[in-house]
ZAGU-305495 format. One record per atom (N, C-alpha, C): residue in three letters; x, y, z. Coordinates in pm, 1 decimal. Layout:
ALA	X	Y	Z $
...
//
This chain:
UNK	7127.9	17346.6	25907.4 $
UNK	7067.3	17473.0	25943.2 $
UNK	6925.5	17476.5	25885.2 $
UNK	6825.2	17492.8	25971.5 $
UNK	6687.9	17497.3	25920.3 $
UNK	6660.1	17625.8	25842.0 $
UNK	6580.5	17612.0	25739.1 $
UNK	6543.9	17727.2	25657.9 $
UNK	6424.8	17799.0	25719.5 $
UNK	6415.1	17926.4	25691.4 $
UNK	6305.4	18005.0	25746.3 $
UNK	6173.2	17964.4	25682.5 $
UNK	6066.5	17992.0	25753.4 $
UNK	5933.2	17964.8	25700.5 $
UNK	5907.5	18049.1	25576.2 $
UNK	5967.4	18167.5	25570.6 $
UNK	5948.9	18254.5	25454.3 $
UNK	6000.6	18188.4	25326.8 $
UNK	6116.5	18123.3	25334.0 $
UNK	6172.1	18054.5	25216.4 $
UNK	6078.0	17943.0	25173.1 $
UNK	6028.1	17867.5	25269.0 $
UNK	5935.3	17758.2	25237.4 $
UNK	5805.7	17811.2	25175.5 $
UNK	5758.4	17924.5	25225.6 $
UNK	5635.1	17983.5	25170.4 $
UNK	5655.0	18034.0	25028.2 $
UNK	5771.7	18091.1	24999.3 $
UNK	5798.1	18141.7	24864.7 $
UNK	5791.7	18028.7	24763.5 $
UNK	5845.4	17913.1	24800.7 $
UNK	5844.4	17798.5	24709.7 $
UNK	5708.3	17730.5	24708.7 $
UNK	5650.3	17710.6	24825.3 $
UNK	5526.4	17634.5	24835.2 $
UNK	5400.0	17711.4	24804.7 $
UNK	5401.6	17842.5	24834.9 $
UNK	5281.5	17924.7	24814.8 $
UNK	5320.8	18058.0	24752.3 $
UNK	5372.0	18057.0	24628.5 $
UNK	5414.4	18182.8	24566.9 $
UNK	5295.5	18274.8	24541.7 $
UNK	5323.1	18405.7	24547.3 $
UNK	5218.7	18502.8	24515.7 $
UNK	5274.1	18606.5	24419.3 $
UNK	5193.5	18703.9	24387.5 $
UNK	5231.7	18804.1	24287.2 $
UNK	5354.6	18885.4	24329.3 $
UNK	5380.5	18896.0	24457.7 $
UNK	5496.0	18972.2	24506.1 $
UNK	5626.9	18895.2	24494.9 $
UNK	5619.2	18766.2	24469.3 $
UNK	5738.7	18682.6	24457.6 $
UNK	5776.3	18671.4	24310.5 $
UNK	5874.4	18749.1	24268.0 $
UNK	5921.2	18743.6	24129.9 $
UNK	5991.2	18612.3	24100.2 $
UNK	6014.6	18586.4	23973.5 $
UNK	6077.7	18460.2	23932.6 $
UNK	6216.8	18445.7	23992.3 $
UNK	6290.4	18554.4	23999.6 $
UNK	6424.7	18548.0	24057.2 $
UNK	6422.7	18507.0	24203.0 $
UNK	6331.1	18562.8	24280.7 $
UNK	6318.5	18528.2	24422.1 $
UNK	6276.1	18383.4	24438.9 $
UNK	6182.1	18338.7	24355.8 $
UNK	6136.9	18199.1	24364.4 $
UNK	6249.4	18102.4	24330.7 $
UNK	6329.9	18135.8	24232.0 $
UNK	6441.0	18047.6	24194.8 $
UNK	6545.5	18042.7	24305.3 $
UNK	6576.0	18156.8	24365.1 $
UNK	6672.7	18157.3	24475.4 $
UNK	6621.3	18077.2	24594.8 $
UNK	6494.3	18089.1	24626.3 $
UNK	6436.8	18011.5	24735.6 $
UNK	6440.7	17862.5	24703.9 $
UNK	6408.5	17827.8	24579.8 $
UNK	6413.6	17687.7	24536.7 $
UNK	6556.1	17632.5	24548.7 $
UNK	6654.4	17711.8	24506.8 $
UNK	6794.2	17668.7	24516.2 $
UNK	6835.7	17649.4	24661.5 $
UNK	6789.3	17737.0	24749.5 $
UNK	6820.8	17723.0	24892.0 $
UNK	6762.0	17594.0	24948.1 $
UNK	6638.6	17561.9	24910.1 $
UNK	6577.5	17437.1	24956.9 $
UNK	6652.3	17315.3	24903.7 $
UNK	6687.5	17317.6	24774.7 $
UNK	6761.1	17205.0	24716.5 $
UNK	6895.0	17186.1	24788.3 $
UNK	6965.5	17294.2	24813.3 $
UNK	7096.1	17287.0	24879.8 $
UNK	7082.4	17234.5	25022.1 $
UNK	6980.7	17280.0	25092.7 $
UNK	6959.4	17235.1	25230.4 $
UNK	6931.8	17085.5	25236.8 $
UNK	6874.9	17031.0	25129.4 $
UNK	6846.4	16887.3	25123.0 $
UNK	6963.4	16806.5	25068.3 $
UNK	7072.8	16875.8	25036.3 $
UNK	7188.6	16806.9	24982.5 $
UNK	7174.9	16770.4	24835.5 $
UNK	7079.3	16831.4	24767.5 $
UNK	7056.6	16802.9	24626.4 $
UNK	7134.0	16902.7	24541.2 $
UNK	7158.3	16864.4	24418.1 $
UNK	7231.7	16948.9	24324.4 $
UNK	7134.0	17029.9	24240.8 $
UNK	7167.8	17156.0	24219.7 $
UNK	7092.8	17235.7	24123.7 $
UNK	7192.7	17291.3	24024.2 $
UNK	7147.0	17315.4	23904.5 $
UNK	7236.1	17352.9	23795.8 $
UNK	7219.1	17500.2	23761.4 $
UNK	7327.3	17575.9	23778.5 $
UNK	7321.2	17719.8	23757.4 $
UNK	7285.6	17756.8	23614.1 $
UNK	7329.3	17680.5	23515.5 $
UNK	7296.5	17716.6	23378.3 $
UNK	7146.0	17710.2	23354.6 $
UNK	7075.6	17621.3	23422.8 $
UNK	6930.2	17616.1	23411.0 $
UNK	6865.9	17737.1	23478.3 $
UNK	6921.1	17775.9	23592.5 $
UNK	6868.7	17892.7	23663.4 $
UNK	6886.2	18017.3	23577.7 $
UNK	7004.0	18035.3	23519.5 $
UNK	7030.5	18152.3	23435.6 $
UNK	6937.8	18153.9	23314.4 $
UNK	6915.4	18038.6	23253.5 $
UNK	6829.3	18031.5	23135.9 $
UNK	6684.8	18064.2	23172.4 $
UNK	6638.7	18016.3	23286.7 $
UNK	6501.9	18042.1	23329.2 $
UNK	6480.7	18190.7	23355.8 $
UNK	6573.2	18251.9	23425.4 $
UNK	6562.4	18394.7	23455.7 $
UNK	6567.1	18476.5	23327.8 $
UNK	6653.5	18440.0	23235.3 $
UNK	6664.8	18514.5	23108.7 $
UNK	6538.5	18497.8	23024.3 $
UNK	6479.5	18377.6	23025.3 $
UNK	6359.0	18352.4	22946.3 $
UNK	6237.6	18426.6	23000.2 $
UNK	6222.9	18430.3	23132.3 $
UNK	6102.1	18484.4	23192.7 $
UNK	6119.2	18626.2	23244.0 $
UNK	6240.7	18671.0	23255.6 $
UNK	6264.6	18805.3	23308.4 $
UNK	6277.5	18802.1	23459.4 $
UNK	6378.0	18865.0	23512.8 $
UNK	6406.1	18859.1	23656.4 $
UNK	6300.0	18928.9	23740.4 $
UNK	6231.8	19027.1	23686.0 $
UNK	6136.8	19102.4	23765.9 $
UNK	5993.1	19055.9	23757.6 $
UNK	5966.7	18952.9	23680.1 $
UNK	5827.0	18909.5	23663.8 $
UNK	5800.0	18782.1	23737.0 $
//
């Protein structure tokens, strides 16, 4: 299933409106679509360190 251009833009060209949580979710979607593994404990740690809304 192809990913939307919006998901690709969030990862490739992030802006101030794209919070860390949104960027991480988009990154995870891209990794999954490519058949790659992503580790949830790293995602949780990143969000907790940087704050979900920033």
